[in-house]
N, C-alpha and C positions, 0 to 999 in steps of 0.2 A: 257270690256271683260279683263280675266287676263291671261296670258299667263308666269307660271312659269317655267323658268329652259329649255328653249328650245330651241333646235341649229337654226345656221342659215345657210340656204342650198345654196344660192343663191342672188346675189346684182344684181340687175336691174340696178340701177344707182346713183347717189348720193340722192335720196331723197324715192327712193322704193330697199325692200328687202324680203326676204323671210323665214319663220322661219317653222319649220318641230320638229313633237314629235309625237303624236297620229293620228294626221293630216298633209298631206303633201304638202309644196305650200303654206301657209297662206303669202297671200302679207300683207306687212306694209308699210304706205303710214309715214316716218318720217326720218332724218336724217340718215346715214348707215357710217358715218365716224366713222371711229377709228373701224368698223368690218370686220371680215375677213371671210370666209367661215370656218366653223367648230364651233364658238364660241358660247359660251352661253348666253345668256339674256333672263330678265323676259320682257316683256312687258303690259302694262297697255295700253287700247284704247277702242274705240267706233269702232262698225262696219258698215261701209258703205255700204247699200245693191245695191247702183247701180254699182257698179263695185266688188262688193264682196271682198272690201278690208280692212284693219284695221287701221283706223288712231289713230296713235301712240300719246299718251297724255305724258306718262314716260317710260322712258326705263333704265334697272340697267343690266348692265354689266357683268359678273361673270369671270373675265379672270384666277381664280386658280382652277377653276371647275375641271381638268383632274387634278391638282397637289395634292389635296383634295382627290378625288378619289383612286390614288397610294397610299396616307399616310394611308387610312383606311385599304387597302388589305397588306400594310405592319403591321398594328396594328392585323390583324386576323390571318396575320402567325407566328408572333412572340408572339401572345397569346395559341395559338395551339400548337406551337412548346414549351411553358414553361409549359402547362396542365401537364404534367407529375411529374414536380419538383413540386408541389404546391399539386396536388391533385394524390389519388390511388380510387384501386376499389377493397370495401370489403364486401363478404356477400351480393353480388347485389348493392351494393350501394356506391357512391361518397362520401371521406370521404379526409378530411383536412391532407396533409402530414404535419410532425414539430413541 
Protein backbone atom coordinates (compact mmCIF):
# COMPACT_ATOMS: atom_id res chain seq x y z
CA UNK A 1 0.00 0.00 0.00
CA UNK A 2 1.12 3.56 -0.64
CA UNK A 3 0.15 6.55 1.50
CA UNK A 4 1.65 9.65 -0.17
CA UNK A 5 1.92 12.86 1.87
CA UNK A 6 -0.11 11.81 4.89
CA UNK A 7 0.04 13.61 8.24
CA UNK A 8 1.22 11.98 11.46
CA UNK A 9 -1.67 12.40 13.91
CA UNK A 10 -0.65 10.23 16.86
CA UNK A 11 2.48 8.46 18.10
CA UNK A 12 1.56 5.47 20.25
CA UNK A 13 5.09 4.28 21.06
CA UNK A 14 8.51 3.75 19.46
CA UNK A 15 7.18 1.24 16.94
CA UNK A 16 3.60 2.34 16.17
CA UNK A 17 2.21 5.64 14.92
CA UNK A 18 -0.97 6.79 13.19
CA UNK A 19 -1.39 8.74 9.96
CA UNK A 20 -4.46 10.49 8.57
CA UNK A 21 -5.61 12.10 5.35
CA UNK A 22 -8.65 10.67 3.58
CA UNK A 23 -8.97 8.06 6.34
CA UNK A 24 -8.40 8.85 10.00
CA UNK A 25 -6.14 6.94 12.33
CA UNK A 26 -4.40 4.45 10.04
CA UNK A 27 -2.07 2.52 12.34
CA UNK A 28 1.44 2.03 10.98
CA UNK A 29 3.83 -0.46 12.55
CA UNK A 30 7.32 0.91 12.06
CA UNK A 31 9.88 3.09 13.74
CA UNK A 32 8.49 6.41 14.91
CA UNK A 33 11.99 7.77 15.58
CA UNK A 34 12.29 11.36 14.48
CA UNK A 35 8.54 11.85 14.00
CA UNK A 36 6.36 14.42 15.72
CA UNK A 37 2.62 14.98 15.45
CA UNK A 38 1.93 17.15 12.42
CA UNK A 39 4.82 15.86 10.28
CA UNK A 40 4.12 14.85 6.69
CA UNK A 41 5.30 11.41 5.55
CA UNK A 42 4.95 9.04 2.64
CA UNK A 43 4.57 5.43 3.77
CA UNK A 44 4.90 2.23 1.75
CA UNK A 45 3.85 -0.98 3.44
CA UNK A 46 1.71 -4.06 3.54
CA UNK A 47 -1.68 -4.39 5.21
CA UNK A 48 -2.00 -6.88 8.06
CA UNK A 49 -5.66 -7.77 8.52
CA UNK A 50 -5.31 -9.39 11.96
CA UNK A 51 -4.96 -6.01 13.69
CA UNK A 52 -5.78 -3.76 10.71
CA UNK A 53 -2.35 -2.16 10.69
CA UNK A 54 0.05 -1.26 7.92
CA UNK A 55 3.51 -2.79 8.31
CA UNK A 56 5.94 -0.16 7.07
CA UNK A 57 8.49 -1.21 4.46
CA UNK A 58 9.64 2.31 3.57
CA UNK A 59 9.04 5.78 5.01
CA UNK A 60 9.96 9.09 3.42
CA UNK A 61 9.81 12.18 5.62
CA UNK A 62 8.87 15.55 4.10
CA UNK A 63 10.19 18.09 6.63
CA UNK A 64 9.90 21.17 4.38
CA UNK A 65 6.33 20.53 3.17
CA UNK A 66 4.77 23.50 5.03
CA UNK A 67 7.51 25.87 3.86
CA UNK A 68 6.92 24.82 0.26
CA UNK A 69 3.21 25.52 0.67
CA UNK A 70 3.91 29.01 2.02
CA UNK A 71 6.34 29.75 -0.82
CA UNK A 72 3.74 28.76 -3.41
CA UNK A 73 1.17 31.09 -1.82
CA UNK A 74 3.72 33.93 -1.85
CA UNK A 75 4.39 33.21 -5.54
CA UNK A 76 0.68 33.33 -6.36
CA UNK A 77 0.23 36.63 -4.52
CA UNK A 78 3.27 38.11 -6.23
CA UNK A 79 2.00 36.99 -9.63
CA UNK A 80 -1.45 38.47 -8.96
CA UNK A 81 0.13 41.72 -7.80
CA UNK A 82 2.31 42.03 -10.90
CA UNK A 83 -0.47 41.03 -13.33
CA UNK A 84 -1.54 44.64 -14.12
CA UNK A 85 2.09 45.62 -14.87
CA UNK A 86 2.49 43.09 -17.69
CA UNK A 87 -1.07 42.50 -18.92
CA UNK A 88 -4.02 44.69 -19.80
CA UNK A 89 -7.59 44.43 -21.02
CA UNK A 90 -8.64 45.72 -24.44
CA UNK A 91 -11.79 45.00 -26.43
CA UNK A 92 -12.69 42.11 -24.17
CA UNK A 93 -9.30 40.38 -24.48
CA UNK A 94 -6.16 40.11 -22.40
CA UNK A 95 -3.22 41.83 -24.11
CA UNK A 96 0.48 42.12 -23.32
CA UNK A 97 1.73 45.50 -22.22
CA UNK A 98 4.99 47.03 -23.32
